[in-house]
C-alpha positions as CSV (number, residue, x, y, z in Angstrom):
1,M,78.7,117.7,82.4
2,P,79.4,121.0,81.5
3,N,82.9,120.9,82.8
4,I,83.8,118.6,80.3
5,V,83.9,120.3,76.6
6,S,85.9,119.1,73.8
7,A,86.6,121.8,71.2
8,E,85.1,119.1,68.5
9,T,81.3,118.4,70.1
10,G,80.8,120.6,72.6
11,V,79.8,119.8,76.1
12,L,80.0,116.3,77.2
13,R,76.4,114.7,77.8
14,V,75.5,112.2,80.4
15,R,74.1,109.7,78.2
16,D,77.3,109.7,76.4
17,A,80.2,109.5,78.8
18,H,80.1,106.0,79.1
19,T,80.9,105.6,75.9
20,A,83.5,108.4,75.9
21,M,85.4,106.7,78.9
22,K,85.9,104.1,77.4
23,R,87.2,105.2,74.1
24,E,89.1,107.6,75.9
25,L,92.4,106.2,77.5
26,F,94.1,108.8,80.9
27,S,97.7,108.6,80.9
28,W,100.3,110.4,83.4
29,D,101.1,113.1,79.8
30,D,97.5,113.8,80.7
31,M,98.6,115.5,84.1
32,Q,101.0,118.3,82.2
33,W,97.0,119.6,80.4
34,I,95.3,119.1,83.4
35,R,98.4,121.3,85.6
36,A,97.9,123.7,82.8
37,L,93.8,124.0,83.3
38,W,93.7,123.6,86.9
39,K,95.9,125.8,88.9
40,G,93.9,124.7,92.4
41,P,95.0,121.0,94.3
42,I,94.7,117.8,92.4
43,V,93.9,114.8,94.0
44,I,95.3,111.6,91.8
45,K,92.9,108.7,92.6
46,G,93.2,104.9,92.1
47,V,96.8,104.9,93.6
48,L,97.9,100.9,93.8
49,S,101.5,101.3,94.5
50,A,104.2,103.1,95.8
51,D,105.6,103.7,92.5
52,D,102.2,105.2,91.3
53,A,102.5,107.9,94.6
54,K,105.1,108.8,94.2
55,R,104.7,109.6,90.1
56,S,101.2,111.2,91.6
57,L,103.6,113.6,93.4
58,D,105.5,113.7,90.1
59,H,102.9,115.6,88.5
60,G,102.1,118.1,91.6
61,A,99.3,115.5,93.5
62,A,97.6,117.4,96.7
63,A,96.8,114.3,98.3
64,V,96.4,110.3,96.5
65,V,93.3,108.4,97.5
66,V,94.1,104.6,97.4
67,S,91.0,103.0,96.2
68,N,91.0,100.2,93.7
69,Y,87.6,101.2,92.9
70,G,85.6,98.7,95.4
71,G,86.4,95.9,93.2
72,R,84.1,96.0,90.4
73,Q,86.4,97.3,87.9
74,L,89.5,95.6,88.0
75,D,89.1,92.3,90.5
76,G,92.3,91.1,90.4
77,V,94.1,94.2,91.8
78,P,95.1,94.6,95.9
79,A,92.8,95.5,98.3
80,S,93.1,99.1,98.7
81,L,93.9,98.3,102.5
82,Q,96.5,95.8,101.4
83,V,98.4,98.9,99.8
84,L,97.3,101.7,101.6
85,P,101.3,101.3,103.7
86,E,103.5,101.0,101.1
87,V,101.7,104.5,99.1
88,V,101.6,105.9,103.1
89,A,105.2,105.1,102.8
90,A,105.7,106.0,99.9
91,V,104.4,109.7,99.9
92,K,106.4,110.5,103.3
93,D,104.2,113.6,104.5
94,Q,104.3,115.1,100.9
95,A,100.5,114.6,100.2
96,E,97.6,113.8,102.0
97,V,97.2,110.0,101.6
98,L,92.8,108.8,101.7
99,M,91.4,105.7,100.8
100,D,88.6,104.6,100.1
101,S,87.4,101.1,98.6
102,G,85.9,98.0,101.3
103,I,84.8,100.1,104.1
104,R,81.7,98.6,105.2
105,R,82.0,99.3,108.9
106,G,83.1,102.5,111.7
107,S,86.3,99.9,112.0
108,D,87.4,99.6,108.6
109,I,87.8,103.2,108.8
110,A,90.3,103.0,112.2
111,K,92.0,100.5,110.6
112,A,92.4,102.9,108.0
113,M,93.4,105.7,109.8
114,C,95.7,102.9,111.7
115,M,97.9,102.3,108.7
116,G,98.4,105.7,107.7
117,A,95.0,107.2,106.0
118,R,94.1,111.1,106.6
119,A,91.0,110.4,106.0
120,V,88.4,107.3,104.4
121,L,85.9,108.0,101.6
122,C,82.6,106.0,101.6
123,G,80.9,106.8,99.5
124,R,79.5,103.3,98.8
125,A,77.8,103.4,101.8
126,F,75.9,106.1,101.4
127,A,74.9,105.7,98.0
128,Y,73.0,102.4,99.5
129,G,71.7,104.9,102.1
130,L,70.1,106.4,100.1
131,A,68.4,104.3,97.8
132,A,67.5,102.9,100.6
133,G,65.6,105.4,102.2
134,G,66.2,109.0,100.7
135,E,68.2,111.6,102.9
136,A,66.9,110.0,105.6
137,G,69.2,106.7,104.9
138,V,72.2,108.7,103.8
139,T,71.5,110.2,107.5
140,R,71.2,106.5,109.0
141,A,74.7,105.2,106.9
142,I,76.0,108.5,108.7
143,E,74.9,107.4,111.8
144,M,75.8,103.5,111.8
145,L,79.6,104.2,110.4
146,R,79.7,106.7,113.4
147,S,78.4,104.1,115.9
148,D,80.6,102.3,114.9
149,L,83.5,103.8,115.4
150,E,83.4,105.4,118.7
151,R,82.7,101.4,119.5
152,C,85.7,100.3,118.1
153,L,87.4,103.5,119.5
154,K,85.9,103.5,122.9
155,L,87.4,99.2,123.0
156,L,91.2,100.5,122.2
157,G,90.9,103.1,124.6
158,C,91.5,106.0,122.3
159,R,89.7,109.0,122.9
160,S,89.6,110.3,119.3
161,V,90.5,108.9,115.5
162,D,93.5,111.3,116.3
163,A,95.1,108.2,119.0
164,L,95.1,105.9,116.6
165,N,98.6,104.2,115.0
166,E,100.3,101.6,113.8
167,S,100.4,99.8,117.3
168,Y,96.5,99.4,117.1
169,V,96.9,97.2,113.8
170,Q,99.1,94.5,112.1
171,I,100.6,94.7,109.1
172,A,101.1,91.9,106.8
173,S,104.8,92.1,105.3
174,H,105.1,91.7,101.7
175,C,107.0,88.7,100.4
């Protein structure tokens, strides 16, 4: 992993990455160091609350990714789709809001976009396609998501994802 270099140990080897991640703890204080090293846009993933979204903006994020990492890291955190509206409201067009986790079909993409996501990340579907059929499997996964999304748009009477908005979903209010 040539982009991860430590003054003490040099370039991080892939086999040591898991151990290093278990040992290290990311905090908001690290954003100052990251910003000093990187002048380009920063995307912060793992945002699950309005407070985290606001802190991301305070630290110069160009985008946030609403993600619970597929629910496999902390199985008690809320679903990404559940917190998406509060994150979108907190960001208020100051940064892009992306979403991942829980995307299994095209209608999931439509829901997220209706609720304010600018884009939806679908890595697991592509990983499953790759595992099942290599490049052809990835192509098939993309085709399946695309055709399901197109069918969903037609059923809603929308010509494109640009026509999607909150009127097409019922968002539960938080108690």
